[in-house]
All heavy atoms as TSV, in Angstrom:
chain	resi	resn	atom	element	x	y	z
A	1	ILE	N	N	21.978	66.418	21.421
A	1	ILE	CA	C	22.263	66.095	22.716
A	1	ILE	C	C	23.372	66.938	23.228
A	1	ILE	O	O	24.260	67.385	22.391
A	1	ILE	CB	C	22.774	64.587	22.824
A	1	ILE	CG1	C	21.593	63.664	22.448
A	1	ILE	CG2	C	23.428	64.250	24.127
A	1	ILE	CD1	C	21.912	62.218	22.378
A	2	ASN	N	N	23.238	67.430	24.443
A	2	ASN	CA	C	24.200	68.419	24.991
A	2	ASN	C	C	24.608	67.960	26.442
A	2	ASN	O	O	24.115	66.939	26.941
A	2	ASN	CB	C	23.685	69.814	24.999
A	2	ASN	CG	C	22.306	69.947	25.663
A	2	ASN	OD1	O	22.017	69.276	26.649
A	2	ASN	ND2	N	21.558	70.879	25.315
A	3	ARG	N	N	25.497	68.744	27.022
A	3	ARG	CA	C	25.988	68.314	28.401
A	3	ARG	C	C	25.305	69.194	29.442
A	3	ARG	O	O	25.746	69.176	30.572
A	3	ARG	CB	C	27.524	68.620	28.432
A	3	ARG	CG	C	28.249	67.814	27.415
A	3	ARG	CD	C	28.216	66.297	27.698
A	3	ARG	NE	N	28.683	65.958	29.000
A	3	ARG	CZ	C	28.517	64.787	29.565
A	3	ARG	NH1	N	27.847	63.830	28.968
A	3	ARG	NH2	N	28.944	64.553	30.847
A	4	ARG	N	N	24.213	69.926	29.192
A	4	ARG	CA	C	23.552	70.650	30.253
A	4	ARG	C	C	23.131	69.715	31.291
A	4	ARG	O	O	22.383	68.689	30.992
A	4	ARG	CB	C	22.363	71.433	29.594
A	4	ARG	CG	C	21.662	72.289	30.530
A	4	ARG	CD	C	20.610	73.040	29.869
A	4	ARG	NE	N	20.094	74.151	30.635
A	4	ARG	CZ	C	19.581	75.149	30.274
A	4	ARG	NH1	N	19.352	75.409	28.956
A	4	ARG	NH2	N	19.150	76.121	31.100
A	5	PRO	N	N	23.410	69.902	32.557
A	5	PRO	CA	C	23.021	69.069	33.595
A	5	PRO	C	C	21.496	69.120	33.897
A	5	PRO	O	O	20.875	70.131	33.821
A	5	PRO	CB	C	23.763	69.563	34.820
A	5	PRO	CG	C	24.094	70.971	34.578
A	5	PRO	CD	C	24.179	71.038	33.049
A	6	TYR	N	N	20.927	67.918	34.118
A	6	TYR	CA	C	19.482	67.860	34.491
A	6	TYR	C	C	19.339	68.038	35.935
A	6	TYR	O	O	19.305	67.167	36.753
A	6	TYR	CB	C	19.044	66.405	34.047
A	6	TYR	CG	C	18.489	66.353	32.623
A	6	TYR	CD1	C	19.439	66.043	31.605
A	6	TYR	CD2	C	17.264	66.787	32.307
A	6	TYR	CE1	C	18.932	65.996	30.304
A	6	TYR	CE2	C	16.849	66.754	30.984
A	6	TYR	CZ	C	17.689	66.419	29.986
A	6	TYR	OH	O	17.365	66.433	28.660
A	7	ARG	N	N	19.136	69.369	36.225
A	7	ARG	CA	C	18.778	69.762	37.661
A	7	ARG	C	C	17.261	69.834	37.666
A	7	ARG	O	O	16.574	69.680	36.770
A	7	ARG	CB	C	19.431	71.062	37.895
A	7	ARG	CG	C	20.877	71.213	37.791
A	7	ARG	CD	C	21.381	72.608	38.175
A	7	ARG	NE	N	20.829	73.558	37.148
A	7	ARG	CZ	C	21.644	74.348	36.469
A	7	ARG	NH1	N	22.927	74.279	36.524
A	7	ARG	NH2	N	21.018	75.260	35.666
A	8	ARG	N	N	16.739	70.173	38.897
A	8	ARG	CA	C	15.316	70.320	39.104
A	8	ARG	C	C	14.867	71.474	38.232
A	8	ARG	O	O	15.474	72.509	38.102
A	8	ARG	CB	C	15.007	70.643	40.551
A	8	ARG	CG	C	13.643	70.870	40.939
A	8	ARG	CD	C	13.488	71.037	42.422
A	8	ARG	NE	N	12.061	71.167	42.722
A	8	ARG	CZ	C	11.523	72.358	42.970
A	8	ARG	NH1	N	12.112	73.468	42.809
A	8	ARG	NH2	N	10.140	72.423	43.213
A	9	GLY	N	N	13.752	71.191	37.425
A	9	GLY	CA	C	13.129	72.263	36.639
A	9	GLY	C	C	13.689	72.318	35.174
A	9	GLY	O	O	13.263	73.177	34.419
A	10	VAL	N	N	14.614	71.392	34.814
A	10	VAL	CA	C	15.056	71.434	33.463
A	10	VAL	C	C	14.061	70.757	32.509
A	10	VAL	O	O	13.344	69.841	32.814
A	10	VAL	CB	C	16.412	70.686	33.458
A	10	VAL	CG1	C	16.851	70.428	31.966
A	10	VAL	CG2	C	17.477	71.582	34.088
A	11	LEU	N	N	13.942	71.326	31.322
A	11	LEU	CA	C	13.092	70.899	30.351
A	11	LEU	C	C	13.914	70.018	29.325
A	11	LEU	O	O	14.847	70.570	28.744
A	11	LEU	CB	C	12.434	72.031	29.547
A	11	LEU	CG	C	11.485	71.812	28.526
A	11	LEU	CD1	C	10.236	71.010	28.935
A	11	LEU	CD2	C	11.038	73.185	27.891
A	12	GLY	N	N	13.540	68.700	29.116
A	12	GLY	CA	C	14.247	67.943	28.230
A	12	GLY	C	C	13.329	67.342	27.141
A	12	GLY	O	O	12.172	67.236	27.228
A	13	MET	N	N	14.039	66.847	26.116
A	13	MET	CA	C	13.429	66.278	24.949
A	13	MET	C	C	13.492	64.671	25.111
A	13	MET	O	O	14.547	64.174	25.215
A	13	MET	CB	C	14.033	66.660	23.582
A	13	MET	CG	C	13.295	66.131	22.433
A	13	MET	SD	S	14.066	66.595	20.810
A	13	MET	CE	C	14.023	68.313	20.998
A	14	ALA	N	N	12.343	64.066	24.937
A	14	ALA	CA	C	12.247	62.651	24.944
A	14	ALA	C	C	12.821	62.070	23.661
A	14	ALA	O	O	12.550	62.506	22.598
A	14	ALA	CB	C	10.813	62.119	25.243
A	15	LEU	N	N	13.638	61.008	23.664
A	15	LEU	CA	C	14.350	60.383	22.588
A	15	LEU	C	C	14.205	58.851	22.798
A	15	LEU	O	O	14.164	58.340	23.800
A	15	LEU	CB	C	15.763	60.731	22.463
A	15	LEU	CG	C	16.104	62.191	22.251
A	15	LEU	CD1	C	17.555	62.400	22.438
A	15	LEU	CD2	C	15.633	62.658	20.960
A	16	SER	N	N	14.119	58.168	21.608
A	16	SER	CA	C	14.203	56.669	21.599
A	16	SER	C	C	15.280	56.217	20.710
A	16	SER	O	O	15.283	55.068	20.167
A	16	SER	CB	C	12.865	55.973	21.397
A	16	SER	OG	O	12.407	56.379	20.116
A	17	GLY	N	N	16.222	57.140	20.381
A	17	GLY	CA	C	17.289	56.796	19.479
A	17	GLY	C	C	17.621	57.977	18.595
A	17	GLY	O	O	17.035	59.038	18.700
A	18	LYS	N	N	18.578	57.818	17.732
A	18	LYS	CA	C	19.026	58.853	16.822
A	18	LYS	C	C	17.922	59.432	16.005
A	18	LYS	O	O	17.209	58.677	15.469
A	18	LYS	CB	C	20.192	58.404	15.915
A	18	LYS	CG	C	20.861	59.430	15.138
A	18	LYS	CD	C	21.990	58.836	14.342
A	18	LYS	CE	C	22.734	59.760	13.444
A	18	LYS	NZ	N	22.283	60.967	12.927
A	19	ASP	N	N	17.784	60.804	15.913
A	19	ASP	CA	C	16.823	61.389	15.093
A	19	ASP	C	C	15.332	61.037	15.459
A	19	ASP	O	O	14.488	61.069	14.539
A	19	ASP	CB	C	16.994	61.169	13.598
A	19	ASP	CG	C	18.371	61.677	13.118
A	19	ASP	OD1	O	18.825	62.747	13.677
A	19	ASP	OD2	O	18.954	60.986	12.307
A	20	THR	N	N	15.080	60.839	16.667
A	20	THR	CA	C	13.667	60.529	17.126
A	20	THR	C	C	13.112	61.608	17.996
A	20	THR	O	O	11.894	61.434	18.337
A	20	THR	CB	C	13.609	59.183	17.870
A	20	THR	OG1	O	14.394	59.257	19.053
A	20	THR	CG2	C	14.112	58.030	16.983
A	21	GLY	N	N	13.761	62.669	18.277
A	21	GLY	CA	C	13.245	63.710	19.087
A	21	GLY	C	C	12.116	64.345	18.397
A	21	GLY	O	O	12.178	64.647	17.187
A	22	SER	N	N	10.966	64.609	19.108
A	22	SER	CA	C	9.879	65.411	18.408
A	22	SER	C	C	9.178	66.216	19.385
A	22	SER	O	O	9.751	66.958	20.050
A	22	SER	CB	C	8.928	64.258	17.759
A	22	SER	OG	O	8.335	63.494	18.805
A	23	SER	N	N	7.895	66.056	19.563
A	23	SER	CA	C	7.079	66.928	20.376
A	23	SER	C	C	7.001	66.473	21.880
A	23	SER	O	O	6.361	67.078	22.668
A	23	SER	CB	C	5.712	67.090	19.782
A	23	SER	OG	O	5.014	65.839	19.774
A	24	GLN	N	N	7.598	65.235	22.162
A	24	GLN	CA	C	7.475	64.848	23.597
A	24	GLN	C	C	8.612	65.520	24.362
A	24	GLN	O	O	9.759	65.448	23.946
A	24	GLN	CB	C	7.656	63.321	23.592
A	24	GLN	CG	C	6.454	62.572	22.999
A	24	GLN	CD	C	6.579	61.089	23.185
A	24	GLN	OE1	O	7.486	60.557	23.799
A	24	GLN	NE2	N	5.627	60.340	22.652
A	25	PHE	N	N	8.222	66.055	25.506
A	25	PHE	CA	C	9.203	66.683	26.398
A	25	PHE	C	C	8.854	66.431	27.813
A	25	PHE	O	O	7.744	65.989	28.078
A	25	PHE	CB	C	9.365	68.158	26.138
A	25	PHE	CG	C	8.052	68.899	26.295
A	25	PHE	CD1	C	7.838	69.528	27.579
A	25	PHE	CD2	C	7.168	69.131	25.274
A	25	PHE	CE1	C	6.690	70.219	27.771
A	25	PHE	CE2	C	6.032	69.813	25.477
A	25	PHE	CZ	C	5.808	70.373	26.765
A	26	PHE	N	N	9.771	66.657	28.786
A	26	PHE	CA	C	9.527	66.414	30.146
A	26	PHE	C	C	10.162	67.460	30.961
A	26	PHE	O	O	11.215	68.122	30.605
A	26	PHE	CB	C	10.000	65.019	30.523
A	26	PHE	CG	C	11.441	64.841	30.269
A	26	PHE	CD1	C	12.441	65.071	31.155
A	26	PHE	CD2	C	11.841	64.256	29.017
A	26	PHE	CE1	C	13.765	64.861	30.911
A	26	PHE	CE2	C	13.191	63.965	28.826
A	26	PHE	CZ	C	14.180	64.286	29.719
A	27	PHE	N	N	9.636	67.693	32.142
A	27	PHE	CA	C	10.212	68.520	33.156
A	27	PHE	C	C	10.795	67.641	34.266
A	27	PHE	O	O	10.213	66.677	34.624
A	27	PHE	CB	C	9.323	69.492	33.794
A	27	PHE	CG	C	8.583	70.446	32.962
A	27	PHE	CD1	C	7.402	70.163	32.287
A	27	PHE	CD2	C	9.162	71.642	32.750
A	27	PHE	CE1	C	6.853	71.175	31.457
A	27	PHE	CE2	C	8.653	72.620	31.862
A	27	PHE	CZ	C	7.394	72.376	31.343
A	28	THR	N	N	11.954	67.984	34.773
A	28	THR	CA	C	12.551	67.197	35.856
A	28	THR	C	C	12.091	67.802	37.173
A	28	THR	O	O	12.116	69.025	37.371
A	28	THR	CB	C	14.073	67.186	35.789
A	28	THR	OG1	O	14.629	68.472	35.700
A	28	THR	CG2	C	14.497	66.360	34.618
A	29	HIS	N	N	11.630	66.988	38.158
A	29	HIS	CA	C	11.198	67.389	39.427
A	29	HIS	C	C	12.272	67.305	40.521
A	29	HIS	O	O	12.200	67.881	41.553
A	29	HIS	CB	C	10.019	66.506	39.832
A	29	HIS	CG	C	8.831	66.716	39.046
A	29	HIS	ND1	N	7.804	67.651	39.250
A	29	HIS	CD2	C	8.385	66.149	37.803
A	29	HIS	CE1	C	6.890	67.575	38.385
A	29	HIS	NE2	N	7.223	66.682	37.490
A	30	ALA	N	N	13.406	66.643	40.086
A	30	ALA	CA	C	14.527	66.480	40.941
A	30	ALA	C	C	15.822	66.299	40.096
A	30	ALA	O	O	15.604	65.980	38.912
A	30	ALA	CB	C	14.373	65.277	41.831
A	31	PRO	N	N	17.040	66.400	40.577
A	31	PRO	CA	C	18.116	66.221	39.718
A	31	PRO	C	C	18.121	64.819	39.141
A	31	PRO	O	O	17.734	63.883	39.874
A	31	PRO	CB	C	19.358	66.424	40.688
A	31	PRO	CG	C	18.844	67.329	41.779
A	31	PRO	CD	C	17.302	66.864	41.909
A	32	GLN	N	N	18.471	64.690	37.835
A	32	GLN	CA	C	18.579	63.400	37.159
A	32	GLN	C	C	19.860	63.240	36.429
A	32	GLN	O	O	19.972	63.318	35.271
A	32	GLN	CB	C	17.368	63.317	36.164
A	32	GLN	CG	C	16.054	63.539	36.762
A	32	GLN	CD	C	15.637	62.348	37.647
A	32	GLN	OE1	O	15.976	61.166	37.421
A	32	GLN	NE2	N	14.991	62.716	38.742
A	33	PRO	N	N	20.978	63.119	37.216
A	33	PRO	CA	C	22.301	62.995	36.555
A	33	PRO	C	C	22.505	61.913	35.650
A	33	PRO	O	O	23.316	62.053	34.701
A	33	PRO	CB	C	23.345	62.880	37.786
A	33	PRO	CG	C	22.405	62.335	38.891
A	33	PRO	CD	C	21.023	62.927	38.649
A	34	HIS	N	N	21.661	60.830	35.660
A	34	HIS	CA	C	21.855	59.726	34.698
A	34	HIS	C	C	21.395	60.153	33.318
A	34	HIS	O	O	21.641	59.471	32.255
A	34	HIS	CB	C	21.059	58.540	35.171
A	34	HIS	CG	C	19.619	58.684	35.233
A	34	HIS	ND1	N	19.031	59.422	36.240
A	34	HIS	CD2	C	18.584	58.244	34.429
A	34	HIS	CE1	C	17.668	59.427	36.025
A	34	HIS	NE2	N	17.444	58.813	34.880
A	35	LEU	N	N	20.703	61.348	33.209
A	35	LEU	CA	C	20.194	61.801	31.871
A	35	LEU	C	C	21.267	62.750	31.247
A	35	LEU	O	O	21.168	63.019	30.056
A	35	LEU	CB	C	18.864	62.531	32.021
A	35	LEU	CG	C	17.743	61.761	32.500
A	35	LEU	CD1	C	16.496	62.661	32.645
A	35	LEU	CD2	C	17.371	60.594	31.661
A	36	ASP	N	N	22.189	63.209	32.035
A	36	ASP	CA	C	23.171	64.216	31.534
A	36	ASP	C	C	23.891	63.622	30.321
A	36	ASP	O	O	24.389	62.510	30.354
A	36	ASP	CB	C	24.139	64.576	32.618
A	36	ASP	CG	C	23.572	65.376	33.774
A	36	ASP	OD1	O	22.359	65.737	33.704
A	36	ASP	OD2	O	24.302	65.619	34.781
A	37	GLY	N	N	23.941	64.338	29.189
A	37	GLY	CA	C	24.624	63.865	27.993
A	37	GLY	C	C	23.927	62.776	27.294
A	37	GLY	O	O	24.426	62.389	26.205
A	38	ARG	N	N	22.772	62.416	27.687
A	38	ARG	CA	C	22.052	61.412	26.927
A	38	ARG	C	C	20.779	61.869	26.323
A	38	ARG	O	O	20.233	61.218	25.370
A	38	ARG	CB	C	21.685	60.195	27.956
A	38	ARG	CG	C	22.889	59.531	28.591
A	38	ARG	CD	C	22.488	58.376	29.451
A	38	ARG	NE	N	21.856	57.358	28.606
A	38	ARG	CZ	C	21.037	56.459	29.108
A	38	ARG	NH1	N	20.646	56.452	30.273
A	38	ARG	NH2	N	20.577	55.529	28.278
A	39	TYR	N	N	20.167	62.918	26.849
A	39	TYR	CA	C	19.036	63.605	26.311
A	39	TYR	C	C	19.224	65.104	26.235
A	39	TYR	O	O	19.932	65.684	27.101
A	39	TYR	CB	C	17.810	63.270	27.214
A	39	TYR	CG	C	17.392	61.878	27.336
A	39	TYR	CD1	C	17.999	60.993	28.186
A	39	TYR	CD2	C	16.501	61.286	26.347
A	39	TYR	CE1	C	17.620	59.698	28.124
A	39	TYR	CE2	C	16.136	60.030	26.403
A	39	TYR	CZ	C	16.695	59.133	27.349
A	39	TYR	OH	O	16.307	57.922	27.356
A	40	THR	N	N	18.679	65.701	25.234
A	40	THR	CA	C	18.870	67.112	25.034
A	40	THR	C	C	18.099	67.951	26.133
A	40	THR	O	O	16.874	67.759	26.195
A	40	THR	CB	C	18.368	67.501	23.638
A	40	THR	OG1	O	19.244	66.836	22.721
A	40	THR	CG2	C	18.558	69.045	23.353
A	41	ALA	N	N	18.699	68.670	26.827
A	41	ALA	CA	C	18.049	69.611	27.794
A	41	ALA	C	C	18.001	70.972	27.070
A	41	ALA	O	O	19.022	71.547	26.554
A	41	ALA	CB	C	18.950	69.751	29.093
A	42	PHE	N	N	16.798	71.522	26.822
A	42	PHE	CA	C	16.680	72.738	26.004
A	42	PHE	C	C	16.001	73.814	26.737
A	42	PHE	O	O	15.678	74.870	26.145
A	42	PHE	CB	C	16.027	72.433	24.667
A	42	PHE	CG	C	14.539	71.993	24.790
A	42	PHE	CD1	C	13.547	72.898	24.772
A	42	PHE	CD2	C	14.374	70.627	24.887
A	42	PHE	CE1	C	12.249	72.350	24.780
A	42	PHE	CE2	C	12.993	70.145	24.932
A	42	PHE	CZ	C	11.968	71.059	24.932
A	43	GLY	N	N	15.740	73.761	27.936
A	43	GLY	CA	C	15.133	74.903	28.755
A	43	GLY	C	C	15.158	74.630	30.296
A	43	GLY	O	O	15.587	73.505	30.600
A	44	GLU	N	N	14.890	75.653	30.998
A	44	GLU	CA	C	14.873	75.565	32.447
A	44	GLU	C	C	13.880	76.470	33.037
A	44	GLU	O	O	13.755	77.607	32.638
A	44	GLU	CB	C	16.178	75.813	33.032
A	44	GLU	CG	C	16.404	75.518	34.459
A	44	GLU	CD	C	17.714	75.660	34.951
A	44	GLU	OE1	O	18.694	75.864	34.138
A	44	GLU	OE2	O	18.040	75.508	36.201
A	45	VAL	N	N	13.030	75.922	33.949
A	45	VAL	CA	C	12.136	76.793	34.696
A	45	VAL	C	C	12.799	77.602	35.712
A	45	VAL	O	O	13.478	77.010	36.510
A	45	VAL	CB	C	10.988	75.975	35.332
A	45	VAL	CG1	C	9.997	76.798	36.072
A	45	VAL	CG2	C	10.227	75.131	34.221
A	46	THR	N	N	12.762	78.949	35.587
A	46	THR	CA	C	13.479	79.778	36.623
A	46	THR	C	C	12.572	80.372	37.601
A	46	THR	O	O	12.937	80.900	38.605
A	46	THR	CB	C	14.217	80.882	35.816
A	46	THR	OG1	O	13.363	81.600	35.052
A	46	THR	CG2	C	15.361	80.310	35.012
A	47	HIS	N	N	11.203	80.535	37.280
A	47	HIS	CA	C	10.165	80.929	38.212
A	47	HIS	C	C	9.070	80.109	38.060
A	47	HIS	O	O	8.701	79.640	36.989
A	47	HIS	CB	C	9.772	82.407	37.783
A	47	HIS	CG	C	10.839	83.390	37.885
A	47	HIS	ND1	N	11.781	83.665	36.798
A	47	HIS	CD2	C	11.274	84.248	38.823
A	47	HIS	CE1	C	12.670	84.549	37.213
A	47	HIS	NE2	N	12.309	84.952	38.443
A	48	GLY	N	N	8.348	79.903	39.171
A	48	GLY	CA	C	7.158	79.025	39.157
A	48	GLY	C	C	7.350	77.576	39.253
A	48	GLY	O	O	6.592	76.762	38.716
A	49	LEU	N	N	8.414	77.160	39.910
A	49	LEU	CA	C	8.649	75.663	40.093
A	49	LEU	C	C	7.484	74.981	40.801
A	49	LEU	O	O	7.377	73.852	40.636
A	49	LEU	CB	C	9.978	75.417	40.843
A	49	LEU	CG	C	11.235	75.542	39.937
A	49	LEU	CD1	C	12.446	75.558	40.797
A	49	LEU	CD2	C	11.197	74.474	38.930
A	50	GLU	N	N	6.678	75.658	41.532
A	50	GLU	CA	C	5.560	75.082	42.204
A	50	GLU	C	C	4.532	74.506	41.147
A	50	GLU	O	O	3.854	73.606	41.418
A	50	GLU	CB	C	4.923	76.022	43.246
A	50	GLU	CG	C	4.204	77.259	42.639
A	50	GLU	CD	C	5.225	78.441	42.317
A	50	GLU	OE1	O	6.340	78.302	42.588
A	50	GLU	OE2	O	4.635	79.424	41.710
A	51	VAL	N	N	4.553	75.272	39.976
A	51	VAL	CA	C	3.568	74.796	38.952
A	51	VAL	C	C	4.254	73.462	38.352
A	51	VAL	O	O	3.377	72.510	38.082
A	51	VAL	CB	C	3.450	75.823	37.795
A	51	VAL	CG1	C	2.731	75.424	36.676
A	51	VAL	CG2	C	2.966	77.193	38.380
A	52	VAL	N	N	5.463	73.426	38.137
A	52	VAL	CA	C	6.076	72.112	37.654
A	52	VAL	C	C	5.778	71.021	38.682
A	52	VAL	O	O	5.357	69.968	38.277
A	52	VAL	CB	C	7.580	72.292	37.461
A	52	VAL	CG1	C	8.255	71.025	37.184
A	52	VAL	CG2	C	7.929	73.264	36.360
A	53	ASP	N	N	5.875	71.303	39.948
A	53	ASP	CA	C	5.638	70.269	40.990
A	53	ASP	C	C	4.171	69.855	41.008
A	53	ASP	O	O	3.891	68.693	41.309
A	53	ASP	CB	C	5.973	70.830	42.323
A	53	ASP	CG	C	7.440	71.057	42.595
A	53	ASP	OD1	O	8.226	70.498	41.823
A	53	ASP	OD2	O	7.818	71.933	43.492
A	54	ALA	N	N	3.257	70.655	40.440
A	54	ALA	CA	C	1.836	70.253	40.461
A	54	ALA	C	C	1.496	69.585	39.215
A	54	ALA	O	O	0.311	69.002	39.115
A	54	ALA	CB	C	0.910	71.564	40.618
A	55	LEU	N	N	2.324	69.508	38.143
A	55	LEU	CA	C	1.919	68.892	36.902
A	55	LEU	C	C	1.755	67.359	37.052
A	55	LEU	O	O	2.449	66.734	37.694
A	55	LEU	CB	C	3.038	69.160	35.860
A	55	LEU	CG	C	3.165	70.480	35.259
A	55	LEU	CD1	C	4.454	70.626	34.374
A	55	LEU	CD2	C	2.001	70.932	34.567
A	56	LEU	N	N	0.818	66.850	36.286
A	56	LEU	CA	C	0.503	65.479	36.220
A	56	LEU	C	C	0.584	65.057	34.800
A	56	LEU	O	O	0.339	65.791	33.868
A	56	LEU	CB	C	-0.852	65.202	36.828
A	56	LEU	CG	C	-1.021	65.466	38.347
A	56	LEU	CD1	C	-2.427	65.351	38.756
A	56	LEU	CD2	C	-0.131	64.651	39.197
A	57	GLU	N	N	0.831	63.766	34.556
A	57	GLU	CA	C	0.746	63.181	33.244
A	57	GLU	C	C	-0.546	63.470	32.626
A	57	GLU	O	O	-1.585	63.270	33.148
A	57	GLU	CB	C	1.072	61.705	33.257
A	57	GLU	CG	C	1.250	61.135	31.862
A	57	GLU	CD	C	1.591	59.678	31.881
A	57	GLU	OE1	O	2.108	59.219	32.980
A	57	GLU	OE2	O	1.350	58.933	30.917
A	58	GLY	N	N	-0.532	64.010	31.316
A	58	GLY	CA	C	-1.753	64.269	30.628
A	58	GLY	C	C	-2.249	65.714	30.770
A	58	GLY	O	O	-3.148	66.115	30.047
A	59	ASP	N	N	-1.649	66.508	31.738
A	59	ASP	CA	C	-2.024	67.910	31.850
A	59	ASP	C	C	-1.748	68.600	30.513
A	59	ASP	O	O	-0.862	68.285	29.791
A	59	ASP	CB	C	-1.243	68.542	32.978
A	59	ASP	CG	C	-1.801	68.211	34.378
A	59	ASP	OD1	O	-2.824	67.561	34.463
A	59	ASP	OD2	O	-1.148	68.628	35.325
A	60	THR	N	N	-2.445	69.707	30.342
A	60	THR	CA	C	-2.297	70.519	29.098
A	60	THR	C	C	-1.715	71.941	29.524
A	60	THR	O	O	-2.216	72.522	30.487
A	60	THR	CB	C	-3.714	70.825	28.501
A	60	THR	OG1	O	-4.235	69.559	28.069
A	60	THR	CG2	C	-3.424	71.701	27.273
A	61	LEU	N	N	-0.698	72.290	28.828
A	61	LEU	CA	C	-0.036	73.621	29.106
A	61	LEU	C	C	-0.867	74.641	28.245
A	61	LEU	O	O	-0.975	74.504	27.004
A	61	LEU	CB	C	1.343	73.622	28.684
A	61	LEU	CG	C	2.313	72.721	29.359
A	61	LEU	CD1	C	3.679	72.786	28.885
A	61	LEU	CD2	C	2.318	73.002	30.887
A	62	LEU	N	N	-1.364	75.626	28.888
A	62	LEU	CA	C	-2.193	76.698	28.162
A	62	LEU	C	C	-1.368	77.857	27.729
A	62	LEU	O	O	-1.683	78.526	26.793
A	62	LEU	CB	C	-3.380	77.126	29.076
A	62	LEU	CG	C	-4.299	76.065	29.508
A	62	LEU	CD1	C	-5.299	76.591	30.507
A	62	LEU	CD2	C	-4.923	75.386	28.382
A	63	ALA	N	N	-0.313	78.133	28.423
A	63	ALA	CA	C	0.637	79.224	28.030
A	63	ALA	C	C	1.993	78.925	28.520
A	63	ALA	O	O	2.166	78.307	29.582
A	63	ALA	CB	C	0.076	80.527	28.660
A	64	VAL	N	N	2.976	79.419	27.799
A	64	VAL	CA	C	4.395	79.427	28.189
A	64	VAL	C	C	5.084	80.757	27.867
A	64	VAL	O	O	4.849	81.234	26.803
A	64	VAL	CB	C	5.080	78.264	27.433
A	64	VAL	CG1	C	6.562	78.272	27.716
A	64	VAL	CG2	C	4.427	76.902	27.694
A	65	ASP	N	N	5.784	81.251	28.849
A	65	ASP	CA	C	6.551	82.507	28.610
A	65	ASP	C	C	7.939	82.097	28.333
A	65	ASP	O	O	8.568	81.347	29.159
A	65	ASP	CB	C	6.456	83.391	29.775
A	65	ASP	CG	C	5.022	83.974	29.985
A	65	ASP	OD1	O	4.419	84.206	28.921
A	65	ASP	OD2	O	4.666	84.238	31.088
A	66	VAL	N	N	8.535	82.557	27.263
A	66	VAL	CA	C	9.955	82.218	26.988
A	66	VAL	C	C	10.812	83.476	27.124
A	66	VAL	O	O	10.515	84.565	26.634
A	66	VAL	CB	C	10.058	81.691	25.559
A	66	VAL	CG1	C	11.445	81.434	25.196
A	66	VAL	CG2	C	9.173	80.483	25.401
A	67	SER	N	N	12.000	83.333	27.826
A	67	SER	CA	C	12.844	84.409	27.982
A	67	SER	C	C	14.182	84.034	27.417
A	67	SER	O	O	14.619	82.853	27.467
A	67	SER	CB	C	13.058	84.736	29.514
A	67	SER	OG	O	11.824	85.116	30.068
A	68	PRO	N	N	14.952	84.950	26.752
A	68	PRO	CA	C	16.355	84.617	26.215
A	68	PRO	C	C	17.257	84.319	27.262
A	68	PRO	O	O	17.096	84.706	28.335
A	68	PRO	CB	C	16.603	85.884	25.427
A	68	PRO	CG	C	15.731	86.904	25.794
A	68	PRO	CD	C	14.524	86.255	26.476
């Protein structure tokens, strides 16, 4: 868990308690300050937010580009 703010486009890890983080993650479509410090934010979409806006539950990601 970190203090990175949940702004629009942040990638976070779903948790249901201590040591439960796994392969479930989510993108924020709008600021979510109630998640700040409660869930690990480990990435942020910097280009292509329109793709995030078009995502629906159950969609499959075919490719991801990671930048340092």
